C-alpha positions in Angstrom: -20.0 -2.5 -0.9 -18.2 -5.4 1.0 -14.5 -5.0 1.1 -14.3 -8.7 0.0 -15.9 -7.8 -3.4 -13.0 -5.3 -4.6 -11.6 -6.7 -7.8 -8.2 -8.1 -7.4 -6.7 -6.0 -10.1 -7.8 -2.8 -8.4 -6.1 -4.1 -5.1 -2.9 -5.0 -7.0 -2.8 -1.3 -8.4 -3.2 0.3 -5.0 -1.4 -2.1 -2.5 2.1 -0.7 -3.3 1.3 3.1 -2.7 -1.0 2.1 0.4 1.7 0.2 2.1 4.5 2.8 1.4 2.0 5.4 2.8 1.4 3.3 6.1 5.1 2.8 6.6 5.9 6.5 6.0 3.8 7.2 9.2 6.3 5.3 11.3 8.3 2.0 11.8 5.9 -0.7 11.7 5.7 -4.6 10.8 3.6 -6.8 8.6 0.8 -7.8 10.8 0.1 -4.1 11.7 0.4 -3.1 8.1 -2.3 -5.7 7.1 -4.6 -4.5 10.0 -4.4 -0.9 8.7 -5.0 -1.9 5.3 -8.1 -3.8 6.3 -9.3 -1.0 8.7 -8.9 1.4 5.7 -11.5 -0.7 3.8 -9.1 -2.4 1.4 -10.0 -6.0 3.0 -7.6 -8.6 4.3 -4.3 -8.7 2.6 -2.6 -12.0 3.1 1.1 -12.5 3.9 1.9 -14.1 0.7 0.8 -11.0 -0.9 2.4 -8.4 1.6 5.7 -9.7 2.3 7.0 -10.3 -1.3 6.0 -6.5 -1.7 7.8 -5.5 1.3 10.9 -7.4 0.2 10.8 -5.7 -3.3 10.6 -2.2 -1.6 13.4 -3.3 0.6 15.5 -4.5 -2.3 14.8 -1.4 -4.2 16.0 0.8 -1.3 12.6 2.2 -0.4 12.6 0.4 3.1 14.9 -0.8 5.6 14.1 -3.8 7.8 15.4 -4.7 11.4 14.5 -7.6 13.4 13.4 -6.7 16.9 12.6 -9.0 19.9 9.0 -9.7 20.6 7.3 -9.1 23.8 7.5 -12.6 25.3 6.9 -13.9 21.7 8.9 -14.3 18.5 10.8 -11.5 17.1 9.3 -9.3 14.4 10.7 -7.6 11.2 10.0 -4.1 11.2 10.1 -1.8 8.3 10.9 1.7 8.0 10.8 4.1 5.0 14.1 5.6 3.6 14.8 9.0 2.1 14.7 7.2 -1.4 11.3 5.7 -0.3 9.9 9.0 0.7 10.8 10.3 -2.7 9.3 7.3 -4.4 6.2 7.8 -2.2 5.9 11.7 -3.3 6.4 10.6 -6.8 3.6 7.7 -6.7 1.2 10.2 -5.0 1.6 12.8 -7.7 1.0 10.2 -10.5 -1.8 8.6 -8.6 -3.7 11.9 -8.2 -3.3 12.6 -12.1 -4.3 9.0 -12.8 -7.2 8.9 -10.7 -8.6 12.2 -12.1 -8.3 11.0 -15.5 -9.9 7.7 -14.9 -12.7 9.3 -12.9 -13.2 11.6 -15.8 -13.6 8.6 -18.3 -15.5 6.5 -16.1 -18.0 9.1 -15.2 -18.5 10.4 -18.6 -20.9 8.8 -20.9 -22.6 9.4 -24.1 -26.0 9.9 -22.0 -24.1 12.8 -20.0 -22.8 14.4 -23.3 -26.1 14.5 -25.1 
């Protein structure tokens, strides 16, 4: 399946947890986050989708941001997860595991399989 064909409602549901997970690995900036999402198979995530999400997480206290000078170019806004963000990520991961288990059970069960 081509990554461009993922339904947008699926991506909206997974983008937040995926972004927090990426940032939990170490301080990073938007372009690198978008690259990781694409390399991970989720497709291209545009800045108009990514940056408002990062701003919401920052406003909620899950991330802190700092501006750092670029190497010969413009500065970049780097994001780092907070302790509150790590707690939120742990909560999301637990709920995601349960949700995906339940959804898979329903999706993969059918009358044909029960007969």
